[in-house]
ChimeraX commands (.cxc) that place a marker at each C-alpha (Angstrom):
marker #1 position -198.16,-232.29,-92.73 radius 0.5
marker #1 position -198.07,-232.74,-88.98 radius 0.5
marker #1 position -195.72,-234.41,-86.58 radius 0.5
marker #1 position -195.14,-238.10,-87.09 radius 0.5
marker #1 position -195.81,-238.83,-83.42 radius 0.5
marker #1 position -198.01,-236.45,-81.49 radius 0.5
marker #1 position -197.21,-235.72,-77.85 radius 0.5
marker #1 position -200.08,-237.79,-76.47 radius 0.5
marker #1 position -199.28,-240.77,-78.72 radius 0.5
marker #1 position -195.63,-240.58,-77.73 radius 0.5
marker #1 position -196.45,-240.70,-74.02 radius 0.5
marker #1 position -198.83,-243.64,-74.51 radius 0.5
marker #1 position -196.25,-245.59,-76.50 radius 0.5
marker #1 position -193.43,-244.91,-74.04 radius 0.5
marker #1 position -195.43,-246.49,-71.20 radius 0.5
marker #1 position -196.98,-249.37,-73.17 radius 0.5
marker #1 position -195.93,-253.02,-73.26 radius 0.5
marker #1 position -195.87,-253.26,-77.06 radius 0.5
marker #1 position -192.89,-250.95,-77.29 radius 0.5
marker #1 position -190.71,-253.56,-75.58 radius 0.5
marker #1 position -190.80,-255.51,-78.87 radius 0.5
marker #1 position -189.44,-252.51,-80.80 radius 0.5
marker #1 position -186.06,-251.32,-79.45 radius 0.5
marker #1 position -185.61,-249.09,-82.53 radius 0.5
marker #1 position -188.92,-247.41,-81.77 radius 0.5
marker #1 position -187.87,-246.71,-78.19 radius 0.5
marker #1 position -184.70,-245.05,-79.45 radius 0.5
marker #1 position -186.68,-243.06,-82.03 radius 0.5
marker #1 position -189.17,-241.76,-79.47 radius 0.5
marker #1 position -186.37,-240.70,-77.16 radius 0.5
marker #1 position -184.40,-238.83,-79.82 radius 0.5
marker #1 position -186.52,-237.88,-82.87 radius 0.5
marker #1 position -189.78,-236.68,-81.36 radius 0.5
marker #1 position -190.07,-233.66,-83.69 radius 0.5
marker #1 position -189.98,-235.55,-87.00 radius 0.5
marker #1 position -192.67,-234.63,-89.57 radius 0.5
marker #1 position -194.79,-237.16,-91.46 radius 0.5
marker #1 position -193.02,-236.08,-94.66 radius 0.5
marker #1 position -189.78,-237.55,-93.27 radius 0.5
marker #1 position -191.26,-241.03,-92.78 radius 0.5
marker #1 position -189.38,-242.42,-95.79 radius 0.5
marker #1 position -186.03,-241.82,-94.05 radius 0.5
marker #1 position -186.80,-244.42,-91.35 radius 0.5
marker #1 position -186.03,-248.15,-91.52 radius 0.5
marker #1 position -188.73,-250.24,-93.21 radius 0.5
marker #1 position -189.96,-251.86,-89.98 radius 0.5
marker #1 position -190.54,-248.46,-88.40 radius 0.5
marker #1 position -192.27,-247.12,-91.51 radius 0.5
marker #1 position -194.73,-250.00,-91.39 radius 0.5
marker #1 position -195.35,-249.46,-87.69 radius 0.5
marker #1 position -196.10,-245.77,-88.15 radius 0.5
marker #1 position -198.30,-246.29,-91.20 radius 0.5
marker #1 position -200.34,-249.15,-89.71 radius 0.5
marker #1 position -200.46,-248.24,-86.02 radius 0.5
marker #1 position -200.43,-244.44,-85.91 radius 0.5
marker #1 position -201.26,-242.78,-89.23 radius 0.5
marker #1 position -204.00,-245.10,-90.57 radius 0.5
marker #1 position -206.21,-244.81,-87.44 radius 0.5
marker #1 position -205.91,-240.99,-87.66 radius 0.5
marker #1 position -207.23,-241.11,-91.21 radius 0.5
marker #1 position -210.08,-243.48,-90.36 radius 0.5
marker #1 position -211.04,-241.69,-87.12 radius 0.5
marker link #1:1,2 radius 0.2
marker link #1:2,3 radius 0.2
marker link #1:3,4 radius 0.2
marker link #1:4,5 radius 0.2
marker link #1:5,6 radius 0.2
marker link #1:6,7 radius 0.2
marker link #1:7,8 radius 0.2
marker link #1:8,9 radius 0.2
marker link #1:9,10 radius 0.2
marker link #1:10,11 radius 0.2
marker link #1:11,12 radius 0.2
marker link #1:12,13 radius 0.2
marker link #1:13,14 radius 0.2
marker link #1:14,15 radius 0.2
marker link #1:15,16 radius 0.2
marker link #1:16,17 radius 0.2
marker link #1:17,18 radius 0.2
marker link #1:18,19 radius 0.2
marker link #1:19,20 radius 0.2
marker link #1:20,21 radius 0.2
marker link #1:21,22 radius 0.2
marker link #1:22,23 radius 0.2
marker link #1:23,24 radius 0.2
marker link #1:24,25 radius 0.2
marker link #1:25,26 radius 0.2
marker link #1:26,27 radius 0.2
marker link #1:27,28 radius 0.2
marker link #1:28,29 radius 0.2
marker link #1:29,30 radius 0.2
marker link #1:30,31 radius 0.2
marker link #1:31,32 radius 0.2
marker link #1:32,33 radius 0.2
marker link #1:33,34 radius 0.2
marker link #1:34,35 radius 0.2
marker link #1:35,36 radius 0.2
marker link #1:36,37 radius 0.2
marker link #1:37,38 radius 0.2
marker link #1:38,39 radius 0.2
marker link #1:39,40 radius 0.2
marker link #1:40,41 radius 0.2
marker link #1:41,42 radius 0.2
marker link #1:42,43 radius 0.2
marker link #1:43,44 radius 0.2
marker link #1:44,45 radius 0.2
marker link #1:45,46 radius 0.2
marker link #1:46,47 radius 0.2
marker link #1:47,48 radius 0.2
marker link #1:48,49 radius 0.2
marker link #1:49,50 radius 0.2
marker link #1:50,51 radius 0.2
marker link #1:51,52 radius 0.2
marker link #1:52,53 radius 0.2
marker link #1:53,54 radius 0.2
marker link #1:54,55 radius 0.2
marker link #1:55,56 radius 0.2
marker link #1:56,57 radius 0.2
marker link #1:57,58 radius 0.2
marker link #1:58,59 radius 0.2
marker link #1:59,60 radius 0.2
marker link #1:60,61 radius 0.2
marker link #1:61,62 radius 0.2
view
């Protein structure tokens, strides 16, 4: 499995408006940028849903 948040995705999120609604996500991106997709289950439920629906699903469909 690959990284949970790829470098390009991380940069886009850090400078987007949507991230202002997710303070936990801001903290995650600043500290845990090397986390693998296999470690997704260790995150809080809200963050798991965000990653599954916003980041991982579009990768699979694309």
